[in-house]
VEXPA-756783 format. One record per residue (C-alpha): residue number from 1; x, y, z; residue in three letters. Coordinates in steps of 0.001 Angstrom, whole numbers. Example, Ala and Ser with C-alpha at 12.3 -4.5 7.8 and 13.67 -1.06 7.14 Angstrom:
2
[node 1, [12300, -4500, 7800], 'ALA'];
[node 2, [13670, -1060, 7140], 'SER'];
END
This chain:
190
[node 1, [52262, 30531, 36021], 'MET'];
[node 2, [54471, 29154, 33053], 'ILE'];
[node 3, [51540, 29957, 30079], 'GLN'];
[node 4, [50482, 33242, 32178], 'LYS'];
[node 5, [53712, 34926, 31648], 'LEU'];
[node 6, [54219, 32983, 27966], 'ILE'];
[node 7, [50761, 34653, 27250], 'GLU'];
[node 8, [52579, 37890, 28857], 'GLN'];
[node 9, [55691, 37311, 26761], 'LYS'];
[node 10, [53660, 37573, 23374], 'ARG'];
[node 11, [51711, 40975, 24231], 'LYS'];
[node 12, [54858, 42360, 24801], 'LEU'];
[node 13, [57045, 41060, 22134], 'LYS'];
[node 14, [53848, 42422, 19819], 'SER'];
[node 15, [54066, 46241, 21518], 'LYS'];
[node 16, [58105, 45938, 20648], 'LYS'];
[node 17, [59003, 48292, 18530], 'PRO'];
[node 18, [61423, 47603, 15187], 'ASN'];
[node 19, [64882, 48412, 16382], 'PHE'];
[node 20, [67213, 49316, 13223], 'ILE'];
[node 21, [70320, 51140, 13105], 'LYS'];
[node 22, [70567, 55283, 13111], 'GLN'];
[node 23, [69288, 56475, 9143], 'ASP'];
[node 24, [69209, 52517, 8000], 'ALA'];
[node 25, [65540, 53498, 6725], 'HIS'];
[node 26, [66997, 55910, 4543], 'LYS'];
[node 27, [70000, 54948, 3476], 'LYS'];
[node 28, [70295, 51905, 1275], 'LYS'];
[node 29, [74018, 51050, 2509], 'ARG'];
[node 30, [73428, 50813, 6018], 'LEU'];
[node 31, [72342, 47437, 8142], 'ASP'];
[node 32, [69345, 47431, 9439], 'LYS'];
[node 33, [70295, 45187, 12807], 'ASN'];
[node 34, [70297, 47203, 15650], 'TRP'];
[node 35, [73947, 49671, 16901], 'ARG'];
[node 36, [74332, 52206, 19067], 'ARG'];
[node 37, [73673, 55942, 18526], 'PRO'];
[node 38, [76656, 58030, 19932], 'ARG'];
[node 39, [75993, 61150, 18059], 'GLY'];
[node 40, [76570, 64104, 19607], 'ILE'];
[node 41, [73511, 65449, 18549], 'ASP'];
[node 42, [71267, 62285, 17787], 'SER'];
[node 43, [68254, 62519, 18678], 'LYS'];
[node 44, [67789, 58473, 19034], 'ILE'];
[node 45, [70706, 58666, 21772], 'ARG'];
[node 46, [68698, 62062, 23742], 'LEU'];
[node 47, [65458, 60220, 22999], 'SER'];
[node 48, [63735, 62457, 21954], 'PHE'];
[node 49, [60113, 62114, 21414], 'ARG'];
[node 50, [58603, 61759, 17523], 'GLY'];
[node 51, [62197, 59408, 17161], 'TYR'];
[node 52, [62865, 55736, 17128], 'ARG'];
[node 53, [62792, 53840, 20453], 'ARG'];
[node 54, [66471, 53463, 21542], 'LYS'];
[node 55, [67572, 49245, 23564], 'VAL'];
[node 56, [66790, 49612, 27108], 'LYS'];
[node 57, [66098, 47164, 29377], 'VAL'];
[node 58, [63073, 47146, 29743], 'GLY'];
[node 59, [61971, 45837, 26599], 'TYR'];
[node 60, [63509, 42425, 27538], 'GLY'];
[node 61, [61508, 38703, 27645], 'THR'];
[node 62, [60525, 38071, 31407], 'PRO'];
[node 63, [64138, 35879, 32938], 'GLY'];
[node 64, [61661, 32843, 33607], 'VAL'];
[node 65, [61253, 32463, 30230], 'LEU'];
[node 66, [64535, 33925, 28672], 'ARG'];
[node 67, [65661, 31310, 26312], 'ASN'];
[node 68, [62998, 29415, 26463], 'LYS'];
[node 69, [60947, 28954, 23401], 'ASP'];
[node 70, [57191, 29193, 22444], 'SER'];
[node 71, [55959, 26364, 24619], 'GLN'];
[node 72, [58219, 27099, 27617], 'GLY'];
[node 73, [60907, 24366, 26999], 'ARG'];
[node 74, [64153, 25597, 27587], 'THR'];
[node 75, [66169, 25842, 23659], 'VAL'];
[node 76, [69428, 23581, 23733], 'LYS'];
[node 77, [71555, 24648, 20067], 'ILE'];
[node 78, [73097, 21079, 19517], 'ILE'];
[node 79, [76404, 21432, 17916], 'ARG'];
[node 80, [77487, 18226, 18063], 'ASN'];
[node 81, [77108, 14664, 19787], 'LEU'];
[node 82, [77965, 15539, 22887], 'GLN'];
[node 83, [76042, 18179, 22669], 'ASP'];
[node 84, [73378, 15851, 22241], 'LEU'];
[node 85, [73938, 13653, 24728], 'GLU'];
[node 86, [73624, 16164, 27183], 'LYS'];
[node 87, [70475, 17453, 26151], 'SER'];
[node 88, [67685, 16495, 27988], 'GLU'];
[node 89, [64250, 15268, 27367], 'ALA'];
[node 90, [62334, 18376, 27939], 'GLY'];
[node 91, [64347, 20183, 25984], 'GLU'];
[node 92, [63998, 21809, 22393], 'ALA'];
[node 93, [66680, 20981, 20156], 'LEU'];
[node 94, [67350, 23464, 17897], 'VAL'];
[node 95, [70389, 22184, 14737], 'MET'];
[node 96, [72921, 24709, 14447], 'SER'];
[node 97, [74000, 25680, 11292], 'SER'];
[node 98, [77633, 25692, 11733], 'GLY'];
[node 99, [77198, 21632, 11746], 'VAL'];
[node 100, [78686, 20090, 8541], 'GLY'];
[node 101, [76419, 17278, 6035], 'ILE'];
[node 102, [78173, 14432, 8060], 'ARG'];
[node 103, [78212, 15610, 11795], 'LYS'];
[node 104, [74714, 16773, 10753], 'ARG'];
[node 105, [73412, 13547, 9624], 'ALA'];
[node 106, [75260, 11543, 12747], 'ALA'];
[node 107, [73456, 13489, 15118], 'ILE'];
[node 108, [70064, 12790, 13107], 'ILE'];
[node 109, [70677, 9811, 13274], 'GLU'];
[node 110, [71448, 9665, 17275], 'LYS'];
[node 111, [68562, 11756, 17230], 'ALA'];
[node 112, [66305, 8901, 16043], 'LEU'];
[node 113, [67553, 6771, 18350], 'LYS'];
[node 114, [66955, 8517, 20953], 'LEU'];
[node 115, [63326, 9510, 20075], 'LYS'];
[node 116, [64237, 13121, 19938], 'GLN'];
[node 117, [63280, 15789, 17821], 'SER'];
[node 118, [64557, 19267, 16454], 'PHE'];
[node 119, [62247, 22368, 16274], 'VAL'];
[node 120, [63980, 23580, 13166], 'ASN'];
[node 121, [64334, 21081, 11051], 'LEU'];
[node 122, [62103, 17799, 10052], 'ASP'];
[node 123, [64181, 14804, 10415], 'VAL'];
[node 124, [62995, 12338, 7615], 'ASN'];
[node 125, [62987, 14550, 4866], 'THR'];
[node 126, [66126, 16221, 6249], 'TYR'];
[node 127, [67618, 12553, 5398], 'LEU'];
[node 128, [66251, 12093, 2878], 'GLU'];
[node 129, [67951, 14654, 798], 'GLU'];
[node 130, [71213, 14184, 2209], 'MET'];
[node 131, [70661, 10498, 782], 'LYS'];
[node 132, [70509, 12284, -2124], 'LYS'];
[node 133, [73085, 14561, -1946], 'LYS'];
[node 134, [75311, 11989, -1005], 'PHE'];
[node 135, [74831, 10099, -4115], 'GLU'];
[node 136, [74750, 12565, -6802], 'LYS'];
[node 137, [78507, 13977, -5013], 'ARG'];
[node 138, [79460, 9993, -5396], 'LYS'];
[node 139, [78512, 9974, -9169], 'ALA'];
[node 140, [80176, 13516, -10110], 'GLU'];
[node 141, [83327, 12090, -7953], 'ARG'];
[node 142, [83410, 9267, -10004], 'ILE'];
[node 143, [82982, 10805, -13050], 'LYS'];
[node 144, [86129, 13219, -12002], 'LEU'];
[node 145, [88097, 10453, -11904], 'GLN'];
[node 146, [86959, 8458, -15623], 'GLN'];
[node 147, [88182, 11647, -16914], 'SER'];
[node 148, [91147, 11507, -14832], 'LYS'];
[node 149, [92082, 8468, -16003], 'ASP'];
[node 150, [91154, 9578, -19743], 'LYS'];
[node 151, [93911, 12093, -19357], 'LYS'];
[node 152, [96689, 10018, -17958], 'GLN'];
[node 153, [96244, 7190, -20809], 'LYS'];
[node 154, [96863, 9954, -23477], 'THR'];
[node 155, [99302, 11843, -21444], 'ALA'];
[node 156, [100847, 8168, -21215], 'GLU'];
[node 157, [100468, 7408, -25009], 'GLU'];
[node 158, [102253, 11216, -25822], 'LYS'];
[node 159, [105314, 10361, -23838], 'LYS'];
[node 160, [108145, 10152, -25997], 'PRO'];
[node 161, [109690, 6662, -26035], 'LYS'];
[node 162, [112773, 5717, -24804], 'THR'];
[node 163, [115668, 4341, -27175], 'ILE'];
[node 164, [114671, 559, -27274], 'GLU'];
[node 165, [111596, 1365, -28034], 'GLU'];
[node 166, [112674, 3958, -30893], 'LYS'];
[node 167, [115030, 969, -32897], 'VAL'];
[node 168, [113778, 2455, -35849], 'GLU'];
[node 169, [115805, 5696, -35557], 'LEU'];
[node 170, [119086, 6058, -37178], 'SER'];
[node 171, [122082, 5901, -36028], 'ASP'];
[node 172, [123176, 9619, -35068], 'ASP'];
[node 173, [119180, 9908, -33355], 'GLU'];
[node 174, [119779, 7468, -31341], 'LYS'];
[node 175, [122975, 8908, -30506], 'LYS'];
[node 176, [121683, 12019, -29535], 'LYS'];
[node 177, [118855, 10737, -27409], 'LEU'];
[node 178, [121693, 8700, -25598], 'GLU'];
[node 179, [123472, 12521, -24674], 'LYS'];
[node 180, [119949, 13777, -23999], 'GLU'];
[node 181, [119070, 11215, -21111], 'GLU'];
[node 182, [122638, 11442, -19748], 'LYS'];
[node 183, [122587, 15511, -19315], 'ASP'];
[node 184, [119061, 14889, -17590], 'LYS'];
[node 185, [121442, 11683, -15771], 'VAL'];
[node 186, [124037, 15106, -14559], 'LEU'];
[node 187, [121501, 17574, -13974], 'ARG'];
[node 188, [119654, 15421, -11948], 'GLN'];
[node 189, [122874, 14791, -9454], 'GLY'];
[node 190, [123626, 18226, -9135], 'ILE'];
END
């Protein structure tokens, strides 16, 4: 019975028109996604012949097949590990696009342990790509840290030395430096 409904759904979807916003085919600035026509003289709103079809109840899929994939399995969107643990064996798993790389890796590893697969991604190739990305990021972070360390060392070398280190200065210069240091201490106290 479900197979018959799936075939019926395919036929209905093949006849379904492409619903786009009114005048979206004329104007580039308008998006192609559907918005209900609201104009007072809108021919689409009034369902005139020769104009685009508008969204109606009759274009929907049969209620039994709603939220199911092409094979009749229930689609379950996975956003975290709890969603994966709650999923059942016969469901089609879909990884949410909003999941970050680290959480996605944890979800994929858990799915491999549970022997479940995802509809929208190939697990093995994705894990390899992620490992490469992690290694690349790690190398970039190490390079960045090394460059920061070099900059810090050069900055420390360029710092003005304290009075004790500047022994070769004359007496007048030593007094000026001492006075500047005392002024700094006094300013900090205020």
